Short mmCIF file of the C-alpha atoms (twelve columns), coordinates in Angstrom:
data_MODEL
# 
_entry.id   MODEL 
# 
loop_
_atom_site.group_PDB 
_atom_site.id 
_atom_site.type_symbol 
_atom_site.label_atom_id 
_atom_site.label_alt_id 
_atom_site.label_comp_id 
_atom_site.label_asym_id 
_atom_site.label_seq_id 
_atom_site.Cartn_x 
_atom_site.Cartn_y 
_atom_site.Cartn_z 
_atom_site.pdbx_PDB_model_num 
ATOM 1   C CA . MET A 1   134.932 21.206 176.974 1 
ATOM 2   C CA . ALA A 2   135.231 22.696 173.235 1 
ATOM 3   C CA . TYR A 3   132.247 24.560 171.686 1 
ATOM 4   C CA . LEU A 4   131.552 25.008 168.033 1 
ATOM 5   C CA . PRO A 5   131.612 28.410 166.691 1 
ATOM 6   C CA . GLN A 6   128.521 30.215 165.352 1 
ATOM 7   C CA . VAL A 7   127.409 29.456 161.616 1 
ATOM 8   C CA . LYS A 8   126.841 32.447 159.375 1 
ATOM 9   C CA . ILE A 9   123.876 32.056 157.130 1 
ATOM 10  C CA . PRO A 10  122.976 34.902 154.454 1 
ATOM 11  C CA . ALA A 11  119.770 36.257 155.323 1 
ATOM 12  C CA . THR A 12  117.514 39.371 155.018 1 
ATOM 13  C CA . TYR A 13  115.016 40.579 157.791 1 
ATOM 14  C CA . MET A 14  112.002 41.864 156.071 1 
ATOM 15  C CA . ARG A 15  108.517 43.438 157.142 1 
ATOM 16  C CA . GLY A 16  105.864 42.360 154.825 1 
ATOM 17  C CA . GLY A 17  102.369 43.925 155.383 1 
ATOM 18  C CA . THR A 18  101.909 43.698 159.276 1 
ATOM 19  C CA . SER A 19  104.507 40.983 159.833 1 
ATOM 20  C CA . LYS A 20  108.118 40.652 159.927 1 
ATOM 21  C CA . GLY A 21  110.478 37.526 159.139 1 
ATOM 22  C CA . VAL A 22  113.822 36.186 158.342 1 
ATOM 23  C CA . PHE A 23  114.157 35.521 154.548 1 
ATOM 24  C CA . PHE A 24  116.493 33.064 152.926 1 
ATOM 25  C CA . ARG A 25  117.659 31.959 149.434 1 
ATOM 26  C CA . LEU A 26  117.221 28.150 149.450 1 
ATOM 27  C CA . GLN A 27  120.754 27.829 148.071 1 
ATOM 28  C CA . ASP A 28  122.057 29.886 151.090 1 
ATOM 29  C CA . LEU A 29  120.946 27.312 153.612 1 
ATOM 30  C CA . PRO A 30  123.209 24.576 155.055 1 
ATOM 31  C CA . GLU A 31  122.943 21.724 152.745 1 
ATOM 32  C CA . GLN A 32  120.863 19.354 155.299 1 
ATOM 33  C CA . CYS A 33  118.446 22.397 155.730 1 
ATOM 34  C CA . GLN A 34  117.737 22.741 152.156 1 
ATOM 35  C CA . VAL A 35  115.108 19.895 151.985 1 
ATOM 36  C CA . ALA A 36  112.275 19.706 154.558 1 
ATOM 37  C CA . GLY A 37  112.820 17.820 157.956 1 
ATOM 38  C CA . GLU A 38  114.306 18.100 161.264 1 
ATOM 39  C CA . ALA A 39  117.483 19.922 160.424 1 
ATOM 40  C CA . ARG A 40  115.641 22.681 158.922 1 
ATOM 41  C CA . ASP A 41  113.037 22.877 161.736 1 
ATOM 42  C CA . LYS A 42  115.857 23.137 164.156 1 
ATOM 43  C CA . LEU A 43  117.542 25.986 162.273 1 
ATOM 44  C CA . PHE A 44  114.519 27.974 162.097 1 
ATOM 45  C CA . MET A 45  113.663 27.665 165.739 1 
ATOM 46  C CA . ARG A 46  117.124 28.672 166.777 1 
ATOM 47  C CA . VAL A 47  117.314 31.512 164.249 1 
ATOM 48  C CA . ILE A 48  114.041 32.753 165.767 1 
ATOM 49  C CA . GLY A 49  115.070 32.008 169.312 1 
ATOM 50  C CA . SER A 50  112.402 29.314 170.246 1 
ATOM 51  C CA . PRO A 51  111.113 27.128 172.054 1 
ATOM 52  C CA . ASP A 52  111.499 29.945 174.885 1 
ATOM 53  C CA . PRO A 53  109.606 29.352 178.117 1 
ATOM 54  C CA . TYR A 54  109.958 32.891 178.825 1 
ATOM 55  C CA . SER A 55  107.936 33.705 175.512 1 
ATOM 56  C CA . ALA A 56  110.309 36.748 174.563 1 
ATOM 57  C CA . GLN A 57  112.709 35.210 171.965 1 
ATOM 58  C CA . ILE A 58  115.304 37.310 173.266 1 
ATOM 59  C CA . ASP A 59  117.941 34.891 172.050 1 
ATOM 60  C CA . GLY A 60  116.848 35.131 168.309 1 
ATOM 61  C CA . MET A 61  115.295 37.081 165.633 1 
ATOM 62  C CA . GLY A 62  111.871 36.784 167.019 1 
ATOM 63  C CA . GLY A 63  109.746 39.393 168.376 1 
ATOM 64  C CA . ALA A 64  107.680 37.128 170.585 1 
ATOM 65  C CA . THR A 65  104.340 37.516 168.737 1 
ATOM 66  C CA . SER A 66  103.021 35.353 166.009 1 
ATOM 67  C CA . SER A 67  103.413 38.299 163.600 1 
ATOM 68  C CA . THR A 68  107.271 38.425 163.977 1 
ATOM 69  C CA . SER A 69  107.946 34.560 164.660 1 
ATOM 70  C CA . LYS A 70  108.310 33.554 161.040 1 
ATOM 71  C CA . CYS A 71  110.753 32.351 158.325 1 
ATOM 72  C CA . VAL A 72  110.539 32.247 154.671 1 
ATOM 73  C CA . ILE A 73  112.361 30.217 151.977 1 
ATOM 74  C CA . LEU A 74  112.407 31.454 148.339 1 
ATOM 75  C CA . SER A 75  113.953 29.724 145.173 1 
ATOM 76  C CA . LYS A 76  113.758 29.940 141.522 1 
ATOM 77  C CA . SER A 77  110.342 28.421 140.707 1 
ATOM 78  C CA . SER A 78  109.920 24.591 139.810 1 
ATOM 79  C CA . GLN A 79  106.602 25.145 138.499 1 
ATOM 80  C CA . PRO A 80  105.848 26.259 134.869 1 
ATOM 81  C CA . GLY A 81  104.551 29.878 134.519 1 
ATOM 82  C CA . HIS A 82  106.109 31.117 137.730 1 
ATOM 83  C CA . ASP A 83  109.238 32.894 138.831 1 
ATOM 84  C CA . VAL A 84  109.818 31.823 142.511 1 
ATOM 85  C CA . ASP A 85  108.593 28.924 144.997 1 
ATOM 86  C CA . TYR A 86  107.850 30.484 148.082 1 
ATOM 87  C CA . LEU A 87  107.724 28.408 151.343 1 
ATOM 88  C CA . TYR A 88  106.649 29.730 154.790 1 
ATOM 89  C CA . GLY A 89  107.341 28.441 158.267 1 
ATOM 90  C CA . GLN A 90  105.236 29.876 161.380 1 
ATOM 91  C CA . VAL A 91  107.665 29.149 164.389 1 
ATOM 92  C CA . SER A 92  105.966 28.621 167.663 1 
ATOM 93  C CA . ILE A 93  107.127 30.866 170.369 1 
ATOM 94  C CA . ASP A 94  107.077 28.451 173.485 1 
ATOM 95  C CA . LYS A 95  106.935 25.082 171.677 1 
ATOM 96  C CA . ALA A 96  109.485 23.113 169.821 1 
ATOM 97  C CA . PHE A 97  108.066 22.893 166.447 1 
ATOM 98  C CA . VAL A 98  107.605 24.959 162.991 1 
ATOM 99  C CA . ASP A 99  104.053 24.952 161.413 1 
ATOM 100 C CA . TRP A 100 104.086 24.365 157.653 1 
ATOM 101 C CA . SER A 101 100.331 24.121 156.968 1 
ATOM 102 C CA . GLY A 102 99.426  27.304 155.659 1 
ATOM 103 C CA . ASN A 103 100.514 30.544 154.020 1 
ATOM 104 C CA . CYS A 104 101.318 34.070 155.496 1 
ATOM 105 C CA . GLY A 105 99.474  36.352 153.518 1 
ATOM 106 C CA . ASN A 106 101.446 39.453 154.771 1 
ATOM 107 C CA . LEU A 107 104.898 37.974 154.107 1 
ATOM 108 C CA . SER A 108 103.538 37.114 150.525 1 
ATOM 109 C CA . THR A 109 104.144 40.864 149.807 1 
ATOM 110 C CA . GLY A 110 107.731 40.692 151.174 1 
ATOM 111 C CA . ALA A 111 108.463 37.532 148.986 1 
ATOM 112 C CA . GLY A 112 107.594 39.395 145.728 1 
ATOM 113 C CA . ALA A 113 109.816 42.236 146.711 1 
ATOM 114 C CA . PHE A 114 112.530 39.682 148.323 1 
ATOM 115 C CA . ALA A 115 112.430 37.715 144.861 1 
ATOM 116 C CA . ILE A 116 113.791 40.624 142.771 1 
ATOM 117 C CA . HIS A 117 116.149 41.867 145.582 1 
ATOM 118 C CA . ALA A 118 117.656 38.426 145.801 1 
ATOM 119 C CA . GLY A 119 118.323 38.150 142.025 1 
ATOM 120 C CA . LEU A 120 115.890 35.243 141.803 1 
ATOM 121 C CA . LEU A 121 114.156 36.608 138.563 1 
ATOM 122 C CA . ASP A 122 115.460 36.834 135.044 1 
ATOM 123 C CA . PRO A 123 116.742 40.238 134.925 1 
ATOM 124 C CA . SER A 124 114.801 40.833 131.662 1 
ATOM 125 C CA . ARG A 125 111.427 40.482 133.581 1 
ATOM 126 C CA . VAL A 126 112.390 43.763 135.796 1 
ATOM 127 C CA . PRO A 127 111.647 46.978 133.989 1 
ATOM 128 C CA . HIS A 128 113.864 49.974 134.586 1 
ATOM 129 C CA . ASN A 129 110.965 51.861 135.737 1 
ATOM 130 C CA . GLY A 130 107.598 50.734 136.154 1 
ATOM 131 C CA . THR A 131 105.963 47.559 137.626 1 
ATOM 132 C CA . CYS A 132 107.408 44.153 138.076 1 
ATOM 133 C CA . VAL A 133 104.920 41.095 137.945 1 
ATOM 134 C CA . VAL A 134 106.404 38.556 140.143 1 
ATOM 135 C CA . ARG A 135 104.571 35.125 139.766 1 
ATOM 136 C CA . ILE A 136 104.983 33.360 143.015 1 
ATOM 137 C CA . TRP A 137 103.956 29.624 143.629 1 
ATOM 138 C CA . GLN A 138 102.975 29.415 147.326 1 
ATOM 139 C CA . ALA A 139 104.592 25.862 147.914 1 
ATOM 140 C CA . ASN A 140 102.768 25.423 151.422 1 
ATOM 141 C CA . ILE A 141 99.071  25.563 149.778 1 
ATOM 142 C CA . GLN A 142 99.920  24.936 146.478 1 
ATOM 143 C CA . LYS A 143 98.580  28.235 145.085 1 
ATOM 144 C CA . THR A 144 99.666  30.881 142.870 1 
ATOM 145 C CA . ILE A 145 100.124 34.708 144.063 1 
ATOM 146 C CA . ILE A 146 100.814 37.595 141.614 1 
ATOM 147 C CA . ALA A 147 102.773 40.475 143.250 1 
ATOM 148 C CA . HIS A 148 102.800 44.009 141.364 1 
ATOM 149 C CA . VAL A 149 106.046 45.298 142.849 1 
ATOM 150 C CA . PRO A 150 106.913 49.002 141.889 1 
ATOM 151 C CA . ILE A 151 110.378 49.447 140.170 1 
ATOM 152 C CA . THR A 152 112.505 52.711 140.368 1 
ATOM 153 C CA . ASP A 153 115.788 52.818 138.446 1 
ATOM 154 C CA . GLY A 154 115.941 48.970 138.029 1 
ATOM 155 C CA . GLN A 155 115.514 48.539 141.986 1 
ATOM 156 C CA . VAL A 156 112.542 47.704 143.942 1 
ATOM 157 C CA . GLN A 157 110.884 50.923 145.421 1 
ATOM 158 C CA . GLU A 158 110.615 50.625 149.181 1 
ATOM 159 C CA . THR A 159 109.695 54.233 149.880 1 
ATOM 160 C CA . GLY A 160 106.307 55.801 149.275 1 
ATOM 161 C CA . ASP A 161 103.015 57.387 150.579 1 
ATOM 162 C CA . PHE A 162 100.810 54.301 150.908 1 
ATOM 163 C CA . GLU A 163 99.528  53.926 154.444 1 
ATOM 164 C CA . LEU A 164 98.643  50.362 156.070 1 
ATOM 165 C CA . ASP A 165 96.856  50.352 159.379 1 
ATOM 166 C CA . GLY A 166 99.192  48.386 161.806 1 
ATOM 167 C CA . VAL A 167 102.177 49.814 160.214 1 
ATOM 168 C CA . THR A 168 103.418 53.096 161.472 1 
ATOM 169 C CA . PHE A 169 105.252 54.529 158.439 1 
ATOM 170 C CA . PRO A 170 103.966 54.746 155.020 1 
ATOM 171 C CA . ALA A 171 105.665 52.905 152.125 1 
ATOM 172 C CA . ALA A 172 105.321 51.830 148.360 1 
ATOM 173 C CA . GLU A 173 102.099 50.094 147.665 1 
ATOM 174 C CA . ILE A 174 102.450 46.260 146.427 1 
ATOM 175 C CA . VAL A 175 99.242  44.745 145.188 1 
ATOM 176 C CA . LEU A 176 98.852  41.061 145.697 1 
ATOM 177 C CA . GLU A 177 96.451  38.907 143.639 1 
ATOM 178 C CA . PHE A 178 95.701  35.647 145.154 1 
ATOM 179 C CA . LEU A 179 94.484  33.272 142.406 1 
ATOM 180 C CA . ASP A 180 91.840  30.696 143.066 1 
ATOM 181 C CA . PRO A 181 92.388  30.947 146.922 1 
ATOM 182 C CA . SER A 182 89.127  29.018 147.584 1 
ATOM 183 C CA . ASP A 183 90.767  25.565 147.492 1 
ATOM 184 C CA . ASP A 184 93.712  24.896 150.165 1 
ATOM 185 C CA . GLY A 185 94.510  21.683 148.549 1 
ATOM 186 C CA . GLU A 186 93.069  19.571 151.733 1 
ATOM 187 C CA . GLN A 187 89.047  19.711 150.927 1 
ATOM 188 C CA . GLY A 188 89.121  18.409 147.311 1 
ATOM 189 C CA . GLY A 189 88.391  21.806 146.167 1 
ATOM 190 C CA . SER A 190 85.499  22.525 148.233 1 
ATOM 191 C CA . MET A 191 85.448  26.270 149.593 1 
ATOM 192 C CA . PHE A 192 83.110  25.336 152.464 1 
ATOM 193 C CA . PRO A 193 84.359  21.815 153.700 1 
ATOM 194 C CA . THR A 194 81.221  20.877 155.497 1 
ATOM 195 C CA . GLY A 195 79.033  21.767 152.416 1 
ATOM 196 C CA . ASN A 196 77.185  24.849 154.319 1 
ATOM 197 C CA . ARG A 197 77.649  28.334 154.368 1 
ATOM 198 C CA . VAL A 198 76.527  28.405 158.013 1 
ATOM 199 C CA . ASP A 199 76.812  25.410 160.479 1 
ATOM 200 C CA . ASP A 200 75.908  24.612 164.005 1 
ATOM 201 C CA . LEU A 201 79.027  24.006 165.599 1 
ATOM 202 C CA . GLU A 202 78.933  21.924 168.809 1 
ATOM 203 C CA . VAL A 203 81.820  22.835 171.072 1 
ATOM 204 C CA . PRO A 204 82.132  20.292 173.854 1 
ATOM 205 C CA . GLY A 205 81.634  21.761 177.492 1 
ATOM 206 C CA . ILE A 206 81.110  25.305 175.995 1 
ATOM 207 C CA . GLY A 207 78.155  25.318 173.728 1 
ATOM 208 C CA . THR A 208 76.751  25.487 170.257 1 
ATOM 209 C CA . PHE A 209 77.464  28.372 167.855 1 
ATOM 210 C CA . LYS A 210 76.584  29.416 164.392 1 
ATOM 211 C CA . ALA A 211 79.711  29.185 162.377 1 
ATOM 212 C CA . THR A 212 81.018  29.752 158.655 1 
ATOM 213 C CA . MET A 213 83.682  27.446 158.247 1 
ATOM 214 C CA . ILE A 214 85.712  28.555 154.874 1 
ATOM 215 C CA . SER A 215 88.939  27.392 153.220 1 
ATOM 216 C CA . ALA A 216 90.134  30.511 151.337 1 
ATOM 217 C CA . GLY A 217 93.269  32.200 151.719 1 
ATOM 218 C CA . ILE A 218 93.576  29.958 154.935 1 
ATOM 219 C CA . PRO A 219 91.112  27.585 156.571 1 
ATOM 220 C CA . THR A 220 89.177  29.996 158.885 1 
ATOM 221 C CA . ILE A 221 86.172  29.550 161.387 1 
ATOM 222 C CA . PHE A 222 83.907  32.726 161.627 1 
ATOM 223 C CA . VAL A 223 81.351  32.992 164.619 1 
ATOM 224 C CA . ASN A 224 79.426  36.003 165.461 1 
ATOM 225 C CA . ALA A 225 80.958  38.181 168.053 1 
ATOM 226 C CA . VAL A 226 77.511  38.409 170.110 1 
ATOM 227 C CA . ASP A 227 77.308  34.777 170.331 1 
ATOM 228 C CA . ILE A 228 80.587  34.432 172.231 1 
ATOM 229 C CA . GLY A 229 79.884  37.465 174.450 1 
ATOM 230 C CA . TYR A 230 81.897  40.335 172.623 1 
ATOM 231 C CA . GLN A 231 81.078  43.276 170.772 1 
ATOM 232 C CA . GLY A 232 83.638  42.802 167.707 1 
ATOM 233 C CA . THR A 233 85.322  46.313 168.917 1 
ATOM 234 C CA . GLU A 234 87.800  44.565 170.935 1 
ATOM 235 C CA . LEU A 235 91.624  45.255 171.202 1 
ATOM 236 C CA . ARG A 236 94.561  42.869 172.000 1 
ATOM 237 C CA . ASP A 237 94.386  43.319 175.772 1 
ATOM 238 C CA . ASP A 238 90.788  42.654 175.845 1 
ATOM 239 C CA . ILE A 239 91.314  39.160 174.753 1 
ATOM 240 C CA . ASN A 240 95.116  38.328 175.468 1 
ATOM 241 C CA . ALA A 241 95.021  39.338 179.082 1 
ATOM 242 C CA . ASP A 242 92.187  36.495 179.876 1 
ATOM 243 C CA . PRO A 243 93.674  32.851 179.763 1 
ATOM 244 C CA . ALA A 244 90.248  31.470 180.081 1 
ATOM 245 C CA . GLN A 245 88.836  33.289 177.161 1 
ATOM 246 C CA . LEU A 246 91.915  32.202 175.210 1 
ATOM 247 C CA . ALA A 247 91.512  28.753 176.146 1 
ATOM 248 C CA . ARG A 248 87.677  29.036 175.170 1 
ATOM 249 C CA . PHE A 249 88.663  30.270 171.652 1 
ATOM 250 C CA . GLU A 250 91.078  27.280 171.282 1 
ATOM 251 C CA . GLN A 251 88.308  24.795 172.094 1 
ATOM 252 C CA . ILE A 252 85.961  26.472 169.343 1 
ATOM 253 C CA . ARG A 253 89.107  26.029 167.035 1 
ATOM 254 C CA . VAL A 254 89.812  22.696 167.656 1 
ATOM 255 C CA . ALA A 255 85.912  21.823 167.173 1 
ATOM 256 C CA . GLY A 256 86.061  23.495 163.990 1 
ATOM 257 C CA . ALA A 257 89.196  21.918 162.767 1 
ATOM 258 C CA . LEU A 258 87.641  18.529 163.530 1 
ATOM 259 C CA . ARG A 259 84.498  19.483 161.591 1 
ATOM 260 C CA . MET A 260 86.530  20.831 158.551 1 
ATOM 261 C CA . GLY A 261 88.429  17.612 158.585 1 
ATOM 262 C CA . LEU A 262 91.683  19.142 159.124 1 
ATOM 263 C CA . ILE A 263 92.555  16.863 161.968 1 
ATOM 264 C CA . THR A 264 91.166  13.704 163.173 1 
ATOM 265 C CA . THR A 265 91.700  13.943 167.116 1 
ATOM 266 C CA . PRO A 266 91.715  17.063 169.335 1 
ATOM 267 C CA . GLU A 267 95.438  16.517 170.088 1 
ATOM 268 C CA . GLU A 268 96.491  17.110 166.398 1 
ATOM 269 C CA . ALA A 269 95.637  20.679 167.109 1 
ATOM 270 C CA . LEU A 270 98.762  21.102 169.456 1 
ATOM 271 C CA . THR A 271 100.882 20.505 166.441 1 
ATOM 272 C CA . ARG A 272 98.559  22.730 163.890 1 
ATOM 273 C CA . GLN A 273 98.338  26.036 165.573 1 
ATOM 274 C CA . HIS A 274 98.797  28.155 162.571 1 
ATOM 275 C CA . THR A 275 95.630  26.697 160.813 1 
ATOM 276 C CA . PRO A 276 92.691  26.900 160.926 1 
ATOM 277 C CA . LYS A 277 92.427  30.564 162.243 1 
ATOM 278 C CA . ILE A 278 89.240  31.430 164.509 1 
ATOM 279 C CA . ALA A 279 87.736  34.897 163.936 1 
ATOM 280 C CA . PHE A 280 84.726  36.662 165.154 1 
ATOM 281 C CA . VAL A 281 82.484  39.252 163.248 1 
ATOM 282 C CA . SER A 282 80.159  41.844 163.946 1 
ATOM 283 C CA . PRO A 283 78.194  44.775 162.085 1 
ATOM 284 C CA . PRO A 284 79.730  48.221 162.164 1 
ATOM 285 C CA . LYS A 285 80.040  50.134 165.254 1 
ATOM 286 C CA . ASN A 286 82.208  52.864 166.379 1 
ATOM 287 C CA . TYR A 287 85.545  52.150 168.198 1 
ATOM 288 C CA . THR A 288 88.944  53.572 169.146 1 
ATOM 289 C CA . ALA A 289 91.771  51.556 167.206 1 
ATOM 290 C CA . SER A 290 94.954  50.849 169.147 1 
ATOM 291 C CA . SER A 291 96.802  53.645 167.599 1 
ATOM 292 C CA . GLY A 292 94.050  55.963 169.313 1 
ATOM 293 C CA . LYS A 293 92.319  56.686 166.038 1 
ATOM 294 C CA . THR A 294 88.511  56.610 165.985 1 
ATOM 295 C CA . VAL A 295 86.914  54.289 163.354 1 
ATOM 296 C CA . GLU A 296 83.301  55.401 162.626 1 
ATOM 297 C CA . ALA A 297 80.776  52.799 161.951 1 
ATOM 298 C CA . GLY A 298 80.312  54.536 158.318 1 
ATOM 299 C CA . GLU A 299 83.714  53.741 157.529 1 
ATOM 300 C CA . VAL A 300 83.387  50.128 157.383 1 
ATOM 301 C CA . ASP A 301 81.070  47.249 156.144 1 
ATOM 302 C CA . LEU A 302 81.912  45.047 159.183 1 
ATOM 303 C CA . LEU A 303 84.177  44.422 162.211 1 
ATOM 304 C CA . VAL A 304 86.372  41.338 162.352 1 
ATOM 305 C CA . ARG A 305 88.828  40.011 165.011 1 
ATOM 306 C CA . ALA A 306 90.985  37.259 164.279 1 
ATOM 307 C CA . LEU A 307 93.349  35.097 166.557 1 
ATOM 308 C CA . SER A 308 96.822  33.840 165.363 1 
ATOM 309 C CA . MET A 309 98.733  31.098 167.304 1 
ATOM 310 C CA . GLY A 310 96.528  31.421 170.299 1 
ATOM 311 C CA . LYS A 311 96.365  35.232 170.674 1 
ATOM 312 C CA . LEU A 312 94.357  37.866 169.112 1 
ATOM 313 C CA . HIS A 313 96.098  39.560 166.228 1 
ATOM 314 C CA . HIS A 314 97.110  43.205 166.356 1 
ATOM 315 C CA . ALA A 315 95.617  43.859 163.053 1 
ATOM 316 C CA . MET A 316 94.633  41.390 160.536 1 
ATOM 317 C CA . MET A 317 96.475  38.313 158.967 1 
ATOM 318 C CA . GLY A 318 96.809  38.715 154.960 1 
ATOM 319 C CA . THR A 319 95.397  35.237 154.467 1 
ATOM 320 C CA . CYS A 320 92.613  35.562 156.836 1 
ATOM 321 C CA . ALA A 321 91.895  39.005 155.010 1 
ATOM 322 C CA . VAL A 322 91.400  36.611 151.841 1 
ATOM 323 C CA . ALA A 323 89.017  34.398 153.627 1 
ATOM 324 C CA . ILE A 324 87.174  37.544 155.039 1 
ATOM 325 C CA . GLY A 325 86.951  38.874 151.272 1 
ATOM 326 C CA . ALA A 326 85.902  35.331 149.983 1 
ATOM 327 C CA . ALA A 327 83.080  34.645 152.768 1 
ATOM 328 C CA . ALA A 328 81.620  38.245 152.286 1 
ATOM 329 C CA . ALA A 329 81.412  37.651 148.521 1 
ATOM 330 C CA . VAL A 330 79.123  34.652 149.206 1 
ATOM 331 C CA . PRO A 331 75.534  35.580 150.390 1 
ATOM 332 C CA . GLY A 332 74.368  33.908 153.655 1 
ATOM 333 C CA . THR A 333 77.538  33.403 155.400 1 
ATOM 334 C CA . LEU A 334 78.130  34.999 158.800 1 
ATOM 335 C CA . VAL A 335 80.702  37.261 157.325 1 
ATOM 336 C CA . ASN A 336 78.195  38.487 154.445 1 
ATOM 337 C CA . GLN A 337 75.370  38.787 156.985 1 
ATOM 338 C CA . ALA A 338 77.544  41.234 159.234 1 
ATOM 339 C CA . ALA A 339 78.416  43.263 156.405 1 
ATOM 340 C CA . GLY A 340 74.586  43.625 155.443 1 
ATOM 341 C CA . GLY A 341 73.965  40.802 152.946 1 
ATOM 342 C CA . GLY A 342 73.692  40.755 149.268 1 
ATOM 343 C CA . GLU A 343 76.315  40.408 146.508 1 
ATOM 344 C CA . ARG A 344 79.641  41.863 147.233 1 
ATOM 345 C CA . GLN A 345 82.839  42.386 145.325 1 
ATOM 346 C CA . ALA A 346 84.646  44.108 147.971 1 
ATOM 347 C CA . VAL A 347 84.646  44.822 151.821 1 
ATOM 348 C CA . ARG A 348 86.415  47.318 154.018 1 
ATOM 349 C CA . PHE A 349 86.471  45.892 157.619 1 
ATOM 350 C CA . GLY A 350 87.649  47.034 160.674 1 
ATOM 351 C CA . HIS A 351 90.233  45.353 162.853 1 
ATOM 352 C CA . PRO A 352 92.221  46.236 166.036 1 
ATOM 353 C CA . SER A 353 94.535  48.710 164.322 1 
ATOM 354 C CA . GLY A 354 92.222  50.168 161.666 1 
ATOM 355 C CA . THR A 355 90.676  49.264 158.616 1 
ATOM 356 C CA . LEU A 356 91.430  47.169 155.551 1 
ATOM 357 C CA . ARG A 357 89.981  46.841 152.042 1 
ATOM 358 C CA . VAL A 358 89.817  43.608 150.286 1 
ATOM 359 C CA . GLY A 359 88.369  42.490 146.961 1 
ATOM 360 C CA . ALA A 360 86.958  38.955 145.958 1 
ATOM 361 C CA . GLU A 361 85.448  37.612 142.931 1 
ATOM 362 C CA . ALA A 362 83.201  34.628 143.862 1 
ATOM 363 C CA . THR A 363 81.099  32.529 141.596 1 
ATOM 364 C CA . GLN A 364 78.613  29.680 141.879 1 
ATOM 365 C CA . VAL A 365 78.932  26.569 139.624 1 
ATOM 366 C CA . ASN A 366 76.721  23.456 139.752 1 
ATOM 367 C CA . GLY A 367 75.696  24.615 143.308 1 
ATOM 368 C CA . ARG A 368 79.243  24.963 144.637 1 
ATOM 369 C CA . TRP A 369 80.938  28.449 145.452 1 
ATOM 370 C CA . ALA A 370 84.370  29.131 144.465 1 
ATOM 371 C CA . VAL A 371 86.461  32.585 144.715 1 
ATOM 372 C CA . THR A 372 88.731  33.086 141.615 1 
ATOM 373 C CA . LYS A 373 90.463  35.778 142.710 1 
ATOM 374 C CA . ALA A 374 91.280  38.110 146.038 1 
ATOM 375 C CA . ILE A 375 93.000  41.232 145.915 1 
ATOM 376 C CA . MET A 376 94.509  43.620 148.490 1 
ATOM 377 C CA . SER A 377 97.286  46.127 148.705 1 
ATOM 378 C CA . ARG A 378 100.017 45.826 151.384 1 
ATOM 379 C CA . SER A 379 103.815 47.135 151.358 1 
ATOM 380 C CA . ALA A 380 107.271 45.509 152.319 1 
ATOM 381 C CA . ARG A 381 110.633 46.866 153.222 1 
ATOM 382 C CA . ILE A 382 113.921 45.459 153.769 1 
ATOM 383 C CA . LEU A 383 114.996 46.143 157.463 1 
ATOM 384 C CA . MET A 384 118.385 44.370 157.581 1 
ATOM 385 C CA . GLU A 385 120.331 42.363 155.425 1 
ATOM 386 C CA . GLY A 386 123.723 40.145 155.835 1 
ATOM 387 C CA . TRP A 387 124.035 37.113 157.915 1 
ATOM 388 C CA . VAL A 388 122.064 35.672 160.692 1 
ATOM 389 C CA . ARG A 389 124.118 33.542 163.179 1 
ATOM 390 C CA . VAL A 390 123.322 30.599 165.066 1 
ATOM 391 C CA . PRO A 391 125.367 28.155 167.444 1 
ATOM 392 C CA . GLY A 392 127.095 25.290 165.372 1 
# 
């Protein structure tokens, strides 16, 4: 029996924030994969090494976590006033699907840097030294992201002294602005899909919990840590080593997704694992981060833990950080209450790997809240570039 040789596809392996992914230029993909559909999904699954019943992704580029099972496509923008279109695929580790329902805030940092590296920007837009402002159209959620990328001698500056908890080594700082993040395009412009800043969320067979359900950055369900039996200081093994608790979190997530109108039946959640996110919040407490560093209660405004693709995230998803900043800026939400209440334009929160600061500008018009901008700093770095190979 004859076997087809492997196919070589130009690709770049990048870290963006606390995530890693395989980046492609649209024009470099095989022709049938340049449009959305089964061929593209199958390609990305094979690149990453999914579906893998061993949950190890040994035969692919994935790292067997939600933070490292990702693919990105960039192209010159089809949208006026933008430089590039950025499309993100979250590849399931053990199941055969790619979730296109949301953005990756961490890899948004890589998108800005990669756009310059890959020659997708007009050269006149790139200074010899200074900062290049990359106007990104986030195609998954139809939103604008502005990346401020440092440039040295006409090239993206990747090394620097900016430290990001959850990333071992320092790098150059990239500032991200998420414009109008409080409408994800699915709820008709509603930041709070239920119309409330706090709801009683009934979870069949589990109980009823206070919840803030918000569409900002990424649809997110926030509950109080104490209401579900936690302190808010937990690390990954405290949650991920307990299948019963992970199943309970998924039930809460499904109930929230139904209440937010993101799905119409519980079964739909199986093919929509990337969104919404489920997170739990707590007022500040002392705790030891996964690096061994002590985080003092006085260093942060609140504590947040979030799950991604069914597991507690090792740090914090960038889009969920936007949701945290947005919810903190609106008085009365569970996030705002955990941070001490009042009006806020920025919060620093504790996560399993350390702390992160995010700013958000919230306004209320005709009784409806909206966030006009969220800002955070991340970093990005090329890890490897060349070709990725997949069986023909």
